[in-house]
TORTI-559414 format. One record per residue (C-alpha): x, y, z; residue in three letters. Coordinates in steps of 0.1 Angstrom, whole numbers, plus 2048, in hexadecimal, padded with zeros to 3 digits. Layout:
BEGIN
XYZAla...
This chain:
BEGIN
5A94FA467Met5A051E45CAla5AB53C470Asp588549472Leu56653B469Val546550468Ile52853846BArg50353B462Asn50455E453Gly4EF56E438Arg50A57241EIle507591407Val52658C3F2Asp52B5AE3E2Gly5225A33BFThr4FD5AE3C1Gly4F158A3C1Ala4D657E3D8Ala4E05783FCAla4E3554409Tyr4E954242AAla50C53442FGly52F53543EAsp54E548437Leu57153A43EAla59154F440Ile5B6545442Thr5D455C440Asp5BE57A439Gly5AE56B41ALys58C55B415Ile58F535410Ile56B52B40FAla54953B40AVal52752A40EGly52F50A420Arg54E502434Tyr5504DF445Asp5724E6456Gly5774F7477Lys584519480Gly59D52349AAla58453E4A1Thr55F53A498Glu544556497Ile51F54E496Asp50F56747FAla4EB55A483Glu4D3576479Gly4EF58C46CArg4FA59744AVal51E58E440Val52B5A5425Ser54B5B2416Pro55B5CF428Gly54F5F041APhe565607405Ile56462D40AAsp57363D3EBIle5726613F7His584669417Thr59E681424His5AE66C43FTyr5D1676432Asp5DA689452Pro5C667446BGln5D665345FIle5F766146CCys5EB65D490Trp5CC64748CAsp5D3628478Arg5AF61E47CLeu5A063C46AAla58663F485Thr56863D485Pro56562F461Ser56F60C46CLeu55260B484Glu53B610466His5485F2454Gly56160443EVal57F5EE439Thr58F60341DThr59262841AVal59F63C3FCVal5AF65D407Met5C16793F5Gly5A26863E4Asn59B6A93D6Cys5BF6B03CASer5CE6AE3EELeu5E66953FBSer603698415Leu61D68E3FBAla6326953E8Pro63D6B23FDVal65D6C6402Arg6666D1426Pro65F6F541CGlu63E6EC40CGly62D6DA429Lys61D6FA437Arg60C700415Lys5FD6DD416Leu5F26E243AIle5E1703431Lys5CF6F4413Met5C36D7428Phe5B76EF443Glu5A470442ALys5956E9414Ile5906CC42CGlu58D6DF44DAsp5AA6CB45DIle5BA6E4475Lys5DE6EF475Glu5E36E649APro5D96C2492Thr5F46C0477Phe60E6CF48EAsp6066B74AAAla603697496Ala60F698472Val635695472Pro63C69B44DPhe65A684450Ser65667B42BTrp65B68C409Glu6506743EESer62E6633ECPhe63E6413F1Gly64E64D412Gln62D65A41ETyr61D638417Met63A627429Asp63363E447His60E63544AIle610610441Arg61C602462Pro6005FA47AGly5E3600463Leu5C25F3470Gly5AF5FC450Ile5B85F842BAsn5C361941AVal5C36233F6Gly5D66433F0Ala5D165C3D4Leu5ED6753CBVal5DF6993CEGly5E46AC3AEHis5E86CD3C1Ser6036BE3D8Ala6156AF3BALeu6136D03A6Arg61F6E53C4Phe63C6CD3CATyr6496D13A6Val6406F639FMet63F7073C1Gly62C7283C2Ala62A72739CAsp61170A39FSer5F67243A7Gln60173C38CGlu60472B36AArg60370C355Val6206F3358Ala63D6F1340Thr6456D132EAsp6616CA346Gly64B6D0364Glu6316B8356Ile64C69E351Glu6566A1375Gln63369E381Met62D67F36CCys64D66F378Ala64367539DLeu620667396Leu62D648385Glu6436423A3Gln6276473BBAla61262E3A8Met62F6163A8Ala63061B3CEAsp60C6123D2Gly5F76313CCAla5D462B3BFIle5D06493A8Gly5D066F3A6Leu5B86893B3Ser5B26AC3A6Thr5996C93AASer5876E2395Tyr5796F73B1Val58E6F93D1Asp59F7183DEIle5BC71B3F6Asp5C072F416Glu5C374F403Asp5A57493EDGly5BA7403CFArg5B47223B9Pro5C77033C5Val5E46F93AEPro5D16DD39CSer5B96F738EArg5D670837ALeu5DD6E7367Ala5D56E6342Asp5CA6C832DMet5EE6C0323Arg5F76BB348Glu5D86A8351Lys5DA691334Thr5FF68A33AAla5F868235ELeu5DB66A356Cys5F165833CGln60E656355Ala5F664836FMet5E862E356Ala60B61F351Lys60660E372Ser5E95FA365Gly5D160A37CArg5C762D389Gly5A9643390Val5A766938BLeu5916783A5Gln58569C3A3Thr56E6B63B2Val55B6C9396Pro5536EE396Tyr5316E73A6Phe52B70C3ABIle52170E386Asp50F6F1376Ile51B6FA354Glu53F6F835FGln5386D8372Gln52B6C8352Leu54A6D533FAla5606C535AAsn54F6A3356Ile5546A5330Glu5796AD336Glu57B68E34CLeu56D67A32FGly588688319Asp5A367E332Leu59565B336Ser594656311Leu5B866330EAla5C664D329Ser5AE631331Gly5AB63A356Val58B63B36AVal58065E374Cys56A666392Ser558687399Val54B68F3BCAla5316973C7Pro5116943B3Ile4F66A13CAThr4D26AD3C9Tyr4CA6D03D4Ser4A76DF3D3Pro4B77003CAVal4C26F13A8Ala4AC6D23A5Pro4B66C8382Glu4DC6C9386Asn4DF6A5392Trp4CD699373Lys4E36AE35CArg5026A136DSer4F867C369Ile4EE683345Ala51169033FLys51F67134FLeu50A65B338Glu51666F31AGlu53A668324Gln533643328Gln523643305Ala5446522F8Arg557634308Gly565648325Ala56663A348Lys55865735DVal54465237DPhe534669396Gly5336653BCGln51666B3D3Ser50E6633F7Met4EE658409Pro4F3671425Arg4E0692423Ser4F86B0421Phe4F36B8445Asp50D6CD456Ile5136E1475Asn521704478Ile53570D497Ile54672F495Leu5627254ACSer56C709494Glu56E70A46EThr55370C453Ser55570942EPhe53171542CMet53E738435Leu55A73A41ATyr54374F403Ser53C76841FVal55E77941EArg55978E43DLys550770451Trp56B75A442Asp58677444BLeu57A77346FLeu57974D46FMet59F74D467Gln5A8760487Lys5B07524A9Pro59174C4BELeu59476C4D5Pro5977824B6Glu57C76F4A4Arg5647734C1Leu56C7984C4Ala56679D49FGly54478B49FPhe53A79E4BEAla5447C04B2Asp5247D54AFPro5347EC496Ala53B7CF47FAla51A7BD484Arg5067CF468Pro5217C644EMet5237A245ALeu4FD79E45AVal4FA7AE437Glu515798429Ala506778437Ala4E278042EGlu4ED78740AArg50476A405Arg4FC74C41BIle4DD74F431Met4C5746415Pro4D5724415Leu4D272143BLeu4AE72A441Lys4A7709452Asn4C570C469Met4BE70348DAla4D07074AEVal4E16E84BBGly4F96E74D9Arg4FA7074EEVal51071050BTyr50272F51CSer4E372E532Pro4D374B51EGlu4D57364FEAsn4C471750CGlu4A2724501Lys4AE7224DDTyr4B86FE4DDLeu4A86EB4C0Gly49770A4B2Arg49C71748FLys4AC739489Leu48F745474Thr478740491Glu4907514AAIle49676E491Ala47177448CLys46B7754B1Ala48878D4B7Ala4807A3499Gly4A379E48BLys4B378C46ESer4BF768470Glu4E377246DAla4DF78B489Asp4D07724A2Val4EA758497Met50576F4A2Leu4F47794C2Asp4F17554CCIle51474B4C1Ala5257694D3Val5127604F3Ala52173D4F1Asp5447494E9Gly53E73D4C5Leu53A7194D0Gln5157164C6Thr50C6FA4AFGlu4F6705492Phe4E76E847FGln4DD6E745AIle4C86C8453Arg4B66BC434Gly4C06DA41EAla4D36C7402Ile4D26A33F6His4B669B40DAla49968F3F7Asp49A6683F9Pro4866653D9Glu4A06783C5Ile4BF66D3D8Val4B66493D4Ser4B664E3AEGln4D965D3B0Ile4E66413C6Leu4D86263B0Asp4E663338FHis50061C380Pro518639379Leu51764539DIle52E6363B7His5256383DCIle53F6523E8Gly5446763F1Gly54466E417Ser56168641EAsp56867243DAla58668044FGly57F6A4442Ala5686C044FHis5696AE470Val55C6CD483Thr53E6CF46CGln5326AB468Phe53D68746ACys542679447Gly546656455Ala526642457Gly519645433Asp51B61F430Thr50361944ECys4ED636442Asp4E9625420Met4DE604431Leu4C961544CGlu4B562D436Arg4B7624411Tyr4B55FE416Val4A15F9436Arg48F61B43BGly485626419Tyr487605407Gly4986153E9Lys4B35FB3E4Met4B75D73ECThr4D15CC405Leu4E45B93EAGlu4E55D83D3Arg4F05EF3EFAla50C5D83FAVal5185D43D6His5195FA3D2Arg52F5FE3F0Met5465DF3EBThr54A5CD3CAGly5425EA3B4Glu55B6043C1Pro5765E83C4Ala5715E039FArg570603392Asp58B6123A9Trp5A45F63A5Gly5A35EA3C9Val5AF5C83BFArg5A55A83D1Gly58B5B93E7Arg5665C23E7Gly55859E3E3Leu5535803F9Leu5645673E2Glu58054D3E7Val5A255E3E3Gly5955813ECGln5A3594409Ala58E58D428Ala57F5AF42EAsp55E5A843EVal5415B9450Val5285A7466Ile5095BC46EPhe4E45BA477Asp4D05C8459Pro4B15CE46FAla4C25E6486Thr4E25F3476Ile4E5619478Ala4FF634476Arg4FA642499Gly4F66654A5Glu51068049EGlu52368B4BDIle53D6A64C2Phe55D69A4D3Val5806A74DCSer59768B4D1Asp5AC69A4B5Phe5D16A44B9Pro5D86C94BEGly5BA6CC4D6Glu5A16CD4BAThr57E6BF4B7Asn56A6A949FArg549699499Tyr54767349AVal52C658496Arg52D6364A5His51C61A491Ala4FF60749FIle4FB5E149BCys51B5D9488Ile5275BA499Asp54A5B648BLys5615C6471Val57C5B0463Ile59A5BD450Val5B05A443EAsn5A3588455Gly5A859A475Ala58B5A748BVal5925CC48FVal5715D749DVal55C5C14B4Asp53A5CE4BEArg5465F24BBGly5665ED4CEGln5885EE4BCTyr59F5D04C1Thr5C55D04C0Asp5C55C149DAla5D75D5482Arg5D55C2461Ala5CF5DF449Gly5E35E4429Val5E85FD40EMet5D35F33F0Val
């Protein structure tokens, strides 16, 4: 007798092969039969009219802090994601010395918009090594976790403040390599770095000071484990530098044999040829024999700006960014100051408002702002005879800075172009950023968005192809062993969903984070069950008590 049998489903096995009707049997967290199973199950599920697929794999998340208090990585599990890879963009929570934890917190706050009060309330930093951090989060996992070692964290651990001042010495590189080798032995899945990120003081993060000696040595150290991915964020501000970054990844892959991943590759109407140039550079590296992939997401780059929260969109407007770092009462006074208004408006109009012309007013709180709900700032500004930045500040100040300003369809929004990016063999479905920027958007839900829009809505991809791109393909290329396929012997990570109605759900703003902080979430529609290592963890949108996740 099997532990669990799923009957009469439409099996999409993660290989890209055509779907077929059949059963799936599971025992001890492993798949023991696919297609036909004549035995019985201790528990049986009728999947008539439903798709049965492997659990989805999200290769680009920042759940490192959240997993400390939320072993389910909500709400990603609801969207069929059974494995998350965290530690991207050069940031991880280990290795860390006691005196270095505040630096990591500040970098996470600046780069990933995860607030300091949340860390103080729920991230204990009871570890130092990467292995100790993994031991801390392993008990009680409801989702599978792949953990990358952050290059900036690693560099700061070894070099301290010098990590943001200079290249490393041979001895320091040896220390970093030894730590990385141990982390890989302890179960890390790879290393992440960054060519673009800045810290809380506007300075390049530690990984950006590394030279090729250091990067090559680290990739070779990682490769000794027999697996390993190097993930990075390119200098996307300048396409020529981004292309140079991709070429450097090709050099690192050839020197070490590791897979390199660059995120994200997106389409912007402001620079409409850049995505083509980036993919052409990926193809050039493949022709050299390098294993370099890009990441892209189905979701349009839609974000919300709330001046009482955090916003990476405002980093380039220094006068606004400085105010955004102040406590809320001082921040409100600064944005409301009539003497400062002309400078604030001028800075925004010059640096950021051209990108935000389609920004609309979302949630409002004061009665006087209700008339603006759903209207675009350009329309409001024209009627008032003011600039967009001026009316934005008028509305925000009246709401105590809590107004939600929505940017929709500005970047990565053309389905004809985005579908070409998503379907390219050198692009992985990734870049969700789930767990980060939680007061600006919900990164979880890209899996449902892919199936809802690009498979069912636009008809740009077959169901089998889309599932393969989110399961078997990332498992193969990222070294997530024994997962991603519905085959005998594979781990029983399974999603059961209705392909005719699956959707990512509306984005809602909730107050459920430690430290009295807020976030956006989405709840999936028409995912019946999410199974992790043979245990049903989500049943029709509700979490069960099962906790069968592992480190992968």
